[in-house]
N, C-alpha and C positions, 0 to 999 in steps of 0.2 A: 507034300513036301518035307524032307526030314527036318528036324530040329536045326536051329542055329544059334551057337555060341554068342554071348554078348558080353562086355565089359565096361562098367562104368569107372571112368578112372579121372580124378581130379588134377588137373595139368596147372603147373605153375604154382604148386605148392608140395611141402616136404610132409604133410600131415592132412588126413581125410577132414572135409568139411571146409576146405581152403581152396585156394586158386578156382579154376572154372572147370564144372565136371562135365565130361564128355561122354559119350557111348561110342564104343567101338564094336564093328561088327564085321569079322572077317569072311568071306565068302570065296566058294570055289569058281564060282561064275556070276556074271551079272542078271539081276531080278529086273524085272520093270520097273522104270522109273516112278510109276504112281504107287507101287508096292514100297518102294525105298523111301518115297515120302512118306506114305502113312505110317511105316515105323519110326520113323523120325518124331513125327505126330506122337505116337504112342510113347515112345521115351521122353518126351517133353523137356528136352534140355536145349540148349542154346544151338548146339550142333552135333550130330550123329555122323559118324565117319563109316565109311563103307570101304572095303579093299578087296582087289582081286588080284592073284598072281599076274605079273607080265614080264617076259624078257628077265633082265637082271634084278627085279624088283618087284613092285606092286603098283597098281592103278588106285589111286585115292578119290575117293568123291565126298563132298560135305554135305549134308541137309541140315537146314533149321526145322522147324516144325511147320513152315509155310512154303520155303523153297530151297533149291540148291543154290550153293555160293560158288565163286570162283577161288576162295582162298580161306582158310580157317588155320590158325596158328593152334591154337591149345588142343583141337581135335588132331592135328597131326601130331603134337606133341604125346598126346595120350595113345595114339596109335603106334609111334615108335615105341613107346613103353610097353604095351601090349607084345610087339614081337621081341623086343630084349628081355622082358621080365616073365613073360607066358609061353612063347612059341619057340624057346630053344632057337633063337636066332643069335649065331655067334660071331659073325663079322662086326667089325668096329662102326661101321656106318650103312644106311640103310638107304634105296632110294626109291622114291616116290614119284610118278608120273601124274601129273593134275592138268585142270585146266589153265593153271598159271604155270606151266612148264615143270621142269625136273626140280624137284625139291628133295635136298639131303638133310638127313639127321645123322649127327654122330654121337656115340655114347662116350661123355667124356666123365672125368673126376668132378667136374663142376655141374654136371647135368647133361642134358641133352641138347645139343646145340644144332638149331635149324638152319639151313642155308636158304634163305628168302629172296626174292628179288627185291631190291629197295624200291620204294615208292617215288615217284616224281612230282614234284609239288608246283602249283602256280598260285602265286599271292592273289588274293580279291581282295575287296574293299569290305569293310565290317559293314553288314547292310543293316536298314533300319529296322528295327524291332530282334535283331538277333542278342541284343545285351538283355532284353527283358525275357527273350525265350530261354537264355542259359542262366539268368540271376546271377551275371558274373560281368566286370569291367574289363571290356575285350581288348587287347592291345595287339592283336594279329589274326589274319584270317588266312588259310591257304586250301586250297582245293586239290586233294590227292586223287588217284583213280577211282576210290569208291566211296571215300570219306571226306567229309569237311573237316579241316582240324582249326580249332579255335583256341588261341593261346590267351588265358585268363592273366590278370595282374598280379595274382598272389596264389598260393597254394590253397590257404585256406578257402578261398572262392571254388575252387575246384571239388575239394572236400564236402563243403556245405549245399552245393547247388542241388536243386529240384526242378529241374528244366521242364517245359512246356512240351512235352511228347508229341501232342496233335501237330505243333508248330514244325517240330523236328521231323515229325512224318510227312508234311507238305515241302519240303526242302527238296525231294527227290533225292537220288543216289541211294547208298547204304544207309549212311546216319551221321552222327556228328562225335567227334573226338575234342574233348576239351582238355587243356594240359596247362602246367605251369612250371617253371623252374622251382626247385627246391636247394636253399642255401644252408640247411641246418646240418648238413653232413649225413641225413639220413638215407638219402638218395640224390640223383641227380635232376630227377622231373618225376612228376606224377600226372596221371590222367583219369579219367572216367570216359567211358563209350556208352552211346545211345543208341540203338538200333530197332525204333518203332515199327519202322516198316516191313522188318523180317520178323516180326512177332517177338522181339527182345526188347523191353525197355531200357534196361542197363545190362550189358555182358559182364559178367564179373571180372575176367582177364583176357584179354585180347590180343593174342601173338598178332595177327595181321596187321592191326592198327599201330603195332609197333615198327613195322616198315614204312611207315607214315612219319611217325615220330620220331625215328630216327634219322629220317631224310632232314627234319626240320632242326633237331637239338645238335645234330652233328655240325651242323654249319654256324649255327649260334654259340655253342660250347667249345667244339674243336679239341674233344678228347678222344684218347684212344679205345675207351670202354666206358660205357653209360650203366648206372644203374639204376633202373626203373621201377615204379611201385604203382601198379593200379589201384585206386583208392576204393574200389567196391565195397559193399558189405564184407563179403568174403576176402577180398585184397588178394594180390598177388605179385611176386618179383620176378622181374625179368632182367638178365644181364645182355646189353646189346652192344655190337660192334660193327663197324662199316668195313667191308672189305672191297672194293672197286664200285660196282653198281649192286653189290650184293648186301642184306642184313644177316648178320649171325646173330640169333636169338637163343639165348641159354636160360633153360628152365628145369624145374623137377616135377615128377607125377609120382602119384600113389594110386594105386587100385582100392577102390572102397567096395564094389560088388561083381559078382559075376554072376550068369545065368543063362537060361536057356528060353529061346523064342519058338513058340509053338503057332505054325501058320498051317492050314488045313491043306 
């Protein structure tokens, strides 16, 4: 098999070593799923994105080191950055076809704006043990399509939490988002995301989680635009706004490394 190019890109950051790193592997045609998963395991990042040309855009798929996922924001942002910055893509927007439907990314002066489906939430009771699991005082709980969203009483609890990963893994679903409102003017809300069932104890910056976060905070705060911060060690900023049943998520990205994949 001929060598494959790959690009490691830090998404939701203006500088390397920030945001969330993703590997992007552009393909001419699809390889066996088993091989795609092995490649994602070898990259050992939270997600590796693979793309193949399709129609007027590209088919995109995302793999963690252990499984394929339905939606990944930061690896989509990284893939858009690859096309706009490395592949001489000259249009203002790019279309990705995915397991979650059509995803459009526009190149704007503020960054790459992703058009994703807005999540739908169902309020649930805070179950016994969740406070201990998250080491935070919980004031609300909502089930999204893949994640459980828990609202903490204050943002410092989000920053300080050291949750019980085994308990989160046993919940089922993809994982848990912990979030709180911020009132000091630095941002509108912060979050952290935990996905041990997918081999990722804490994801540094999670675009797809912000389709869930926006669904909640838009009802709570009723603003036109939200500045979100994911408070992991690497950290990342996302500008969020709602357009009907869509979530518009804007962030920047920067290339850290490029290389070749050699498979016999």
